[in-house]
C-alpha positions as CSV (number, residue, x, y, z in Angstrom):
1,M,-89.8,121.9,-48.3
2,K,-88.4,125.4,-48.7
3,K,-84.7,125.5,-48.5
4,K,-83.4,127.1,-45.3
5,E,-79.7,127.3,-44.4
6,I,-79.1,124.9,-41.5
7,Q,-76.2,126.1,-39.6
8,G,-74.2,124.9,-36.5
9,A,-75.3,125.3,-32.9
10,S,-76.3,128.6,-31.5
11,P,-77.5,129.6,-28.0
12,W,-81.1,128.8,-27.2
13,F,-83.0,130.5,-24.4
14,A,-86.6,129.6,-25.5
15,K,-89.0,132.1,-24.0
16,D,-86.7,133.0,-21.1
17,V,-85.1,136.1,-22.5
18,K,-87.5,138.5,-20.8
19,N,-87.0,137.0,-17.4
20,I,-83.2,136.7,-17.9
21,L,-83.0,140.4,-18.8
22,K,-85.0,141.2,-15.7
23,E,-82.6,139.3,-13.4
24,I,-79.6,140.8,-15.1
25,R,-81.0,144.3,-14.4
26,E,-81.5,143.4,-10.8
27,V,-77.8,142.2,-10.6
28,L,-76.6,145.5,-12.2
29,T,-78.5,147.6,-9.6
30,S,-77.6,145.3,-6.6
31,G,-73.9,145.8,-6.9
32,V,-73.4,142.1,-6.3
33,L,-71.7,141.0,-9.6
34,V,-69.9,137.9,-8.3
35,N,-70.4,135.3,-5.6
36,G,-74.0,136.1,-5.1
37,K,-77.3,134.2,-4.9
38,H,-77.3,133.2,-8.6
39,L,-73.9,131.4,-8.2
40,K,-75.3,129.5,-5.2
41,M,-78.4,128.5,-7.2
42,F,-76.3,127.5,-10.2
43,E,-73.9,125.3,-8.2
44,N,-76.9,123.6,-6.5
45,Q,-78.4,122.9,-9.9
46,L,-75.1,121.5,-11.1
47,K,-75.0,119.1,-8.1
48,S,-78.5,118.0,-9.0
49,M,-77.5,117.5,-12.7
50,A,-74.5,115.4,-11.9
51,K,-75.9,113.9,-8.7
52,T,-72.7,114.7,-6.8
53,K,-72.1,116.1,-3.3
54,Y,-70.0,119.1,-4.6
55,A,-70.0,121.4,-7.6
56,L,-67.9,124.5,-8.3
57,A,-68.7,126.9,-11.2
58,V,-65.7,128.5,-12.9
59,N,-65.0,130.8,-15.8
60,S,-64.4,128.1,-18.5
61,G,-64.3,124.4,-19.3
62,G,-60.5,124.7,-19.8
63,T,-60.2,126.2,-16.3
64,A,-62.2,123.4,-14.8
65,L,-59.9,120.8,-16.3
66,E,-56.7,122.6,-15.2
67,L,-57.9,123.2,-11.6
68,A,-59.1,119.6,-11.3
69,L,-55.8,118.3,-12.5
70,L,-53.9,120.6,-10.2
71,S,-55.9,119.2,-7.3
72,L,-54.8,115.7,-8.3
73,N,-51.0,116.4,-8.0
74,I,-49.9,115.3,-11.5
75,K,-46.6,117.2,-11.7
76,N,-44.1,115.2,-13.7
77,K,-46.5,112.3,-13.9
78,E,-48.2,110.8,-17.0
79,V,-51.9,111.2,-17.7
80,I,-53.6,109.0,-20.4
81,L,-56.1,110.7,-22.6
82,P,-57.5,110.4,-26.1
83,S,-56.1,112.5,-29.0
84,Q,-59.7,112.9,-30.3
85,T,-60.6,115.8,-28.1
86,F,-60.3,119.6,-28.0
87,I,-56.8,120.9,-27.3
88,A,-58.0,122.2,-23.9
89,T,-57.8,118.7,-22.5
90,S,-54.2,118.1,-23.3
91,N,-53.2,121.7,-22.5
92,A,-54.7,121.4,-19.0
93,I,-52.5,118.4,-18.3
94,I,-49.4,120.4,-19.4
95,R,-50.4,123.5,-17.5
96,A,-50.9,121.4,-14.3
97,G,-47.4,120.1,-14.7
98,G,-48.3,116.6,-16.1
99,I,-47.3,114.7,-19.2
100,P,-50.0,113.8,-21.7
101,V,-49.9,110.3,-23.1
102,F,-52.2,109.8,-26.0
103,A,-54.2,106.6,-26.3
104,D,-56.2,105.3,-29.3
105,I,-60.0,105.3,-29.3
106,D,-62.7,102.7,-30.1
107,F,-63.6,103.6,-33.7
108,N,-67.3,103.0,-33.1
109,T,-67.6,105.3,-30.1
110,N,-64.8,107.8,-30.5
111,C,-64.0,107.3,-26.8
112,L,-61.0,105.7,-25.2
113,D,-60.3,102.1,-25.9
114,P,-59.8,100.3,-22.5
115,N,-57.2,97.9,-24.0
116,E,-55.1,100.9,-25.2
117,V,-55.4,102.5,-21.7
118,K,-54.2,99.2,-20.1
119,R,-51.3,99.0,-22.6
120,L,-50.0,102.5,-21.9
121,I,-50.1,102.4,-18.1
122,S,-46.5,102.7,-16.7
123,D,-44.9,103.4,-13.3
124,K,-45.3,107.1,-14.1
125,T,-49.0,107.0,-14.8
126,V,-51.1,108.8,-12.2
127,G,-54.5,108.9,-14.0
128,V,-56.8,108.8,-17.0
129,V,-59.0,111.4,-18.6
130,F,-62.1,109.9,-20.3
131,V,-63.6,112.3,-22.8
132,H,-67.4,111.9,-23.4
133,M,-67.1,112.7,-27.1
134,F,-70.3,114.2,-28.6
135,G,-72.0,113.5,-25.2
136,L,-71.7,109.7,-25.5
137,I,-71.2,107.5,-22.5
138,P,-70.3,103.9,-23.6
139,P,-69.9,101.0,-21.2
140,S,-66.1,101.2,-21.7
141,I,-66.0,104.0,-19.1
142,L,-67.1,101.5,-16.4
143,E,-64.4,99.1,-17.5
144,I,-61.8,101.9,-17.3
145,K,-63.1,103.0,-13.9
146,K,-62.5,99.4,-12.6
147,L,-59.0,99.4,-14.2
148,C,-58.2,102.8,-12.5
149,S,-59.4,101.6,-9.2
150,K,-57.4,98.4,-9.4
151,R,-54.2,100.3,-10.4
152,G,-54.6,103.2,-7.9
153,L,-55.2,105.8,-10.7
154,F,-57.6,108.7,-10.7
155,L,-60.3,108.9,-13.4
156,L,-61.3,112.4,-14.6
157,E,-64.3,112.8,-16.9
158,D,-64.1,115.5,-19.5
159,A,-67.8,116.0,-19.8
160,A,-67.8,119.2,-21.8
161,H,-70.3,117.6,-24.2
162,A,-72.2,115.4,-21.7
163,H,-74.5,117.6,-19.6
164,G,-77.2,115.3,-18.2
165,A,-75.9,112.2,-19.9
166,S,-75.8,108.9,-18.0
167,I,-75.1,105.2,-18.1
168,N,-76.9,102.7,-15.8
169,G,-78.2,105.6,-13.9
170,N,-74.7,107.0,-13.3
171,M,-74.6,110.6,-14.3
172,A,-71.7,112.2,-16.3
173,G,-69.5,114.0,-13.8
174,S,-70.2,111.5,-11.0
175,I,-68.6,108.3,-12.5
176,G,-64.9,109.3,-12.0
177,D,-63.1,111.0,-9.1
178,V,-63.9,114.3,-10.7
179,G,-65.9,115.7,-13.7
180,C,-65.4,118.8,-15.7
181,F,-68.1,120.6,-17.8
182,S,-68.0,123.4,-20.3
183,F,-70.7,126.0,-20.9
184,F,-69.3,127.6,-24.1
185,A,-71.8,129.1,-26.4
186,T,-72.2,126.0,-28.6
187,K,-72.5,123.5,-25.7
188,V,-75.6,121.6,-24.6
189,V,-75.9,124.1,-21.7
190,T,-74.4,127.5,-22.1
191,T,-73.5,130.5,-20.1
192,G,-71.5,132.1,-23.0
193,E,-68.2,131.2,-21.3
194,G,-68.0,129.1,-18.2
195,G,-67.3,125.7,-16.7
196,A,-67.8,123.5,-13.7
197,I,-66.1,120.9,-11.6
198,T,-68.2,118.1,-10.0
199,T,-67.0,115.6,-7.4
200,N,-68.0,113.5,-4.4
201,K,-64.6,113.9,-2.9
202,K,-64.4,116.7,-0.3
203,N,-60.6,117.0,-0.5
204,I,-60.8,117.6,-4.3
205,F,-63.6,120.1,-3.9
206,E,-61.7,122.1,-1.2
207,K,-58.6,122.3,-3.3
208,V,-60.3,123.5,-6.5
209,K,-62.4,125.9,-4.5
210,S,-59.3,127.4,-3.0
211,L,-57.4,127.4,-6.3
212,H,-60.2,129.2,-8.2
213,N,-60.1,132.0,-5.6
214,H,-56.4,133.1,-5.5
215,G,-55.5,130.1,-3.2
216,R,-57.6,131.4,-0.3
217,S,-57.9,128.8,2.5
218,T,-61.1,127.1,3.4
219,D,-61.5,129.3,6.5
220,G,-61.7,132.3,4.1
221,I,-58.9,134.3,5.8
222,L,-55.4,133.2,4.8
223,F,-53.9,132.1,1.5
224,D,-52.2,128.7,1.6
225,R,-52.0,127.8,-2.2
226,V,-50.9,129.6,-5.3
227,G,-54.1,130.2,-7.2
228,N,-55.7,132.8,-9.4
229,N,-59.1,134.4,-10.1
230,F,-61.1,131.8,-12.0
231,R,-64.5,132.8,-10.7
232,I,-67.6,133.1,-12.8
233,P,-69.8,136.3,-12.7
234,E,-73.4,136.4,-11.6
235,I,-74.8,137.3,-15.0
236,S,-73.3,134.1,-16.5
237,C,-74.9,132.1,-13.6
238,I,-78.3,133.6,-14.5
239,L,-77.9,132.2,-18.0
240,G,-76.9,128.8,-16.6
241,N,-79.8,128.6,-14.2
242,Y,-82.3,129.1,-17.0
243,Q,-80.5,126.6,-19.2
244,L,-80.4,123.9,-16.5
245,K,-84.1,124.5,-15.7
246,R,-84.8,123.4,-19.3
247,L,-82.2,120.6,-19.4
248,N,-84.8,117.9,-19.8
249,E,-86.4,119.7,-22.6
250,I,-83.0,120.3,-24.3
251,L,-82.0,116.6,-23.9
252,N,-85.4,115.3,-25.1
253,H,-85.1,117.3,-28.3
254,R,-81.6,116.2,-29.0
255,R,-82.4,112.5,-28.4
256,K,-85.5,112.8,-30.6
257,I,-83.4,114.2,-33.4
258,A,-80.7,111.5,-32.8
259,K,-83.4,108.8,-33.1
260,I,-84.5,110.2,-36.4
261,Y,-80.9,110.1,-37.7
262,F,-80.4,106.6,-36.5
263,E,-83.5,105.3,-38.2
264,G,-82.9,107.3,-41.4
265,L,-79.2,106.4,-41.7
266,S,-79.9,102.7,-41.4
267,K,-81.5,102.9,-44.9
268,I,-78.6,104.9,-46.5
269,N,-75.4,103.3,-47.8
270,D,-71.9,104.7,-47.2
271,I,-72.6,106.3,-43.9
272,T,-72.5,104.7,-40.4
273,P,-73.4,106.4,-37.1
274,L,-71.3,105.8,-34.0
275,S,-72.6,103.1,-31.7
276,R,-75.6,103.5,-29.3
277,F,-76.2,101.6,-26.1
278,D,-79.4,100.6,-24.5
279,D,-78.1,101.3,-20.9
280,S,-76.9,104.8,-21.8
281,S,-78.7,108.1,-22.2
282,H,-76.5,110.3,-24.3
283,S,-76.7,114.1,-24.6
284,Y,-75.9,114.2,-28.4
285,W,-74.0,117.5,-28.4
286,R,-73.5,116.5,-32.1
287,F,-74.6,113.4,-34.0
288,A,-71.5,111.7,-35.3
289,A,-71.2,109.3,-38.2
290,H,-68.5,108.0,-40.5
291,L,-68.5,108.2,-44.3
292,S,-67.2,105.2,-46.1
293,D,-63.9,105.2,-48.0
294,N,-65.9,105.6,-51.2
295,V,-66.9,109.1,-50.3
296,D,-64.8,112.3,-50.8
297,R,-65.7,114.1,-47.6
298,N,-64.7,117.6,-48.8
299,K,-66.9,117.2,-51.9
300,F,-69.7,115.9,-49.7
301,Q,-69.5,118.9,-47.5
302,T,-69.4,121.3,-50.5
303,L,-72.4,119.7,-52.2
304,M,-74.5,119.6,-49.0
305,M,-74.1,123.4,-48.7
306,E,-74.3,124.3,-52.3
307,N,-77.4,122.1,-53.1
308,H,-79.1,121.8,-49.8
309,K,-77.9,124.7,-47.6
310,I,-76.8,122.4,-44.9
311,R,-73.5,123.0,-43.0
312,I,-71.6,119.8,-42.4
313,T,-68.6,119.8,-40.0
314,W,-66.3,117.4,-38.1
315,M,-64.5,117.6,-34.7
316,Y,-61.5,117.9,-34.0
317,E,-58.9,118.1,-36.8
318,P,-56.0,117.9,-36.7
319,L,-56.0,115.6,-33.7
320,C,-54.1,116.7,-30.6
321,H,-51.1,114.6,-31.2
322,L,-50.7,116.1,-34.7
323,Q,-50.9,119.7,-33.5
324,P,-47.7,121.8,-33.7
325,I,-47.1,121.6,-29.9
326,F,-46.8,117.8,-30.1
327,K,-45.7,117.1,-33.6
328,N,-42.0,117.1,-32.7
329,D,-42.5,114.4,-30.1
330,K,-41.7,110.7,-30.9
331,K,-44.0,109.2,-33.4
332,I,-47.4,108.3,-31.9
333,L,-49.4,105.6,-33.7
334,L,-53.2,106.0,-33.2
335,P,-54.7,104.3,-36.3
336,N,-58.3,104.3,-35.1
337,S,-58.2,108.0,-34.2
338,E,-56.6,109.0,-37.5
339,K,-59.0,106.8,-39.5
340,S,-62.0,108.2,-37.6
341,I,-61.1,111.8,-38.1
342,S,-60.6,111.4,-41.8
343,Q,-64.1,110.0,-42.2
344,L,-66.1,111.7,-39.5
345,I,-69.0,114.1,-40.0
346,N,-71.3,115.7,-37.5
347,L,-75.0,116.3,-37.9
348,P,-76.8,119.1,-35.9
349,T,-79.0,118.1,-33.0
350,H,-79.5,121.6,-31.5
351,L,-82.8,123.2,-30.6
352,N,-82.9,125.2,-33.8
353,V,-83.2,122.0,-35.9
354,S,-86.8,120.7,-36.1
355,E,-87.9,117.1,-36.8
356,N,-88.9,118.1,-40.3
357,E,-85.4,119.6,-40.9
358,A,-83.8,116.4,-39.5
359,N,-85.6,114.4,-42.1
360,Y,-84.7,117.0,-44.8
361,I,-81.0,116.5,-43.8
362,L,-81.4,112.8,-44.2
363,N,-82.9,113.1,-47.6
364,S,-80.1,115.5,-48.6
365,I,-77.5,113.1,-47.4
366,D,-79.0,110.3,-49.4
367,N,-79.2,112.5,-52.5
368,T,-75.6,113.8,-52.1
369,L,-74.1,110.3,-51.5
370,N,-75.9,108.9,-54.5
371,T,-74.5,111.8,-56.6
372,L,-70.9,111.2,-55.4
373,I,-71.0,107.4,-55.8
374,I,-72.4,107.8,-59.4
375,E,-69.6,110.3,-60.1
376,N,-67.0,107.7,-58.9
């Protein structure tokens, strides 16, 4: 196979570009650049995706998290979350007035460990943020949901990677009290920049809808909250609408590539993928795996690019609790999180990676690992 540089995710609009440009031109001439028909259509599609009563589109995934947390009244209260997540998750807790409490993950899923959540609950705890890392939904979220219900805590899903993912028929964004999605350029579904909040709770929806529009009341006349402008423009909604129309196509491709990786990696030593579950349908924003202690990850990354033109990455390093904003806090011990991030690699699953290229990636991994092990 001829070598082609295989890069990270990039936006994919299939054959929709012509129609997208036509609708953008119509928006530009209509004068309705915000709060128009495309927003309404986008939010209706979001409700269908998450199977929730309510959906609100906003200008970023970080905004979605912040507004959702503001609606949950977390000021001076503790919120448990994983450190293995993008900094936006912990930042949103702080910006909403809360206190992040970092919990360890299950090494095999990169998602919150229920036992760690249980251990960290205090009289100051008000809720838990479950992050669907890489678009995975393990059964542990249902265990944590029961725990939250029993303790009177809210459960917020950071579903930035999990568009269309589900477990036992329960869709990401509908499992907790509220779900938050990102539509950044590299996500499963993209609007360039954008986010969304999904919920079945009317009181949460009315609060976030008000907050994202300067605090305007639900009657549309007076302002009864301190909010800001977090609206999303019509042009972004056009992109989102076309993406959501193709969501099944997008997910089928990612799952097909993931299946190839699972089957191929089972025959290769010194690399182990994260767990998969029969009752879950993951979105596979990335395909995550751990290299063994025998492998120098930096050398592996270098050789994969130099010899095979394949870009290998890992997410997110340093972990949140090791970032400068938190490093002066009391020592936080998260052994699974720290071990995972030191061995983690991500394989591409996006629409610009074909099945043949997925097999080429597997062959390149096998070749590279054999080279490194021989060197050692």
